[in-house]
C-alpha positions as CSV (number, residue, x, y, z in Angstrom):
1,X,-38.6,120.3,-117.6
2,X,-35.6,120.8,-115.2
3,X,-32.1,120.2,-115.9
4,X,-32.1,117.1,-113.8
5,X,-35.3,115.7,-115.3
6,X,-33.6,116.4,-118.8
7,X,-30.5,114.6,-117.7
8,X,-32.3,111.4,-116.5
9,X,-34.4,111.6,-119.8
10,X,-31.3,111.7,-121.8
11,X,-29.8,108.8,-119.9
12,X,-32.8,106.6,-120.1
13,X,-33.4,107.6,-123.8
14,X,-29.6,107.0,-124.7
15,X,-29.5,103.5,-123.0
16,X,-32.7,102.5,-124.3
17,X,-31.5,103.0,-127.9
18,X,-29.0,100.4,-127.4
19,X,-31.5,98.0,-126.2
20,X,-30.9,98.5,-122.3
21,X,-33.0,99.4,-119.8
22,X,-31.1,101.3,-117.0
23,X,-31.2,100.0,-113.6
24,X,-31.7,102.3,-110.5
25,X,-28.0,101.6,-109.7
26,X,-26.8,102.7,-113.1
27,X,-28.8,106.0,-112.8
28,X,-27.5,106.6,-109.2
29,X,-24.1,106.2,-110.5
30,X,-24.6,108.5,-113.8
31,X,-26.5,111.3,-111.9
32,X,-24.9,111.2,-108.7
33,X,-28.3,111.6,-107.0
34,X,-30.1,109.4,-104.7
35,X,-33.1,107.1,-105.5
36,X,-36.0,109.3,-104.1
37,X,-34.7,112.0,-106.4
38,X,-34.4,110.0,-109.2
39,X,-37.8,108.5,-108.8
40,X,-39.3,112.0,-108.5
41,X,-37.7,113.0,-111.6
42,X,-39.2,109.8,-113.6
43,X,-42.5,110.4,-112.2
44,X,-42.4,114.0,-113.0
45,X,-41.5,112.9,-116.7
46,X,-44.4,110.4,-116.8
47,X,-46.9,113.0,-115.6
48,X,-45.7,115.2,-118.4
49,X,-46.1,112.5,-120.8
50,X,-42.5,112.6,-121.8
51,X,-41.8,109.0,-120.6
52,X,-44.2,105.9,-120.6
53,X,-43.5,102.4,-119.3
54,X,-44.8,99.6,-121.5
55,X,-45.8,96.8,-119.3
56,X,-45.9,94.1,-122.0
57,X,-42.6,95.0,-123.7
58,X,-40.9,96.0,-120.5
59,X,-39.1,98.9,-121.9
60,X,-39.5,102.7,-122.0
61,X,-41.6,104.5,-124.7
62,X,-40.9,108.3,-125.7
C-alpha cells in the first residue's frame, strides 16, 4: 500500500465510522489530488481487498 492509498483508506475509514460516506469532492479537498488519482487509489485498495463496497447497504466494508 502506497502512502497515498493509506491516506485515502484512513479518510474513508474515519468518515465511515461516523456514519458518513465521503463524496469525491470531500476526498479531493482532503487529499489535494484529482479525481483520476483518487479513483486509481480506491481501485487498487479494492483489488487488494482492503476495501469493499456493499451495494445493498451502500457503504464501505473493511
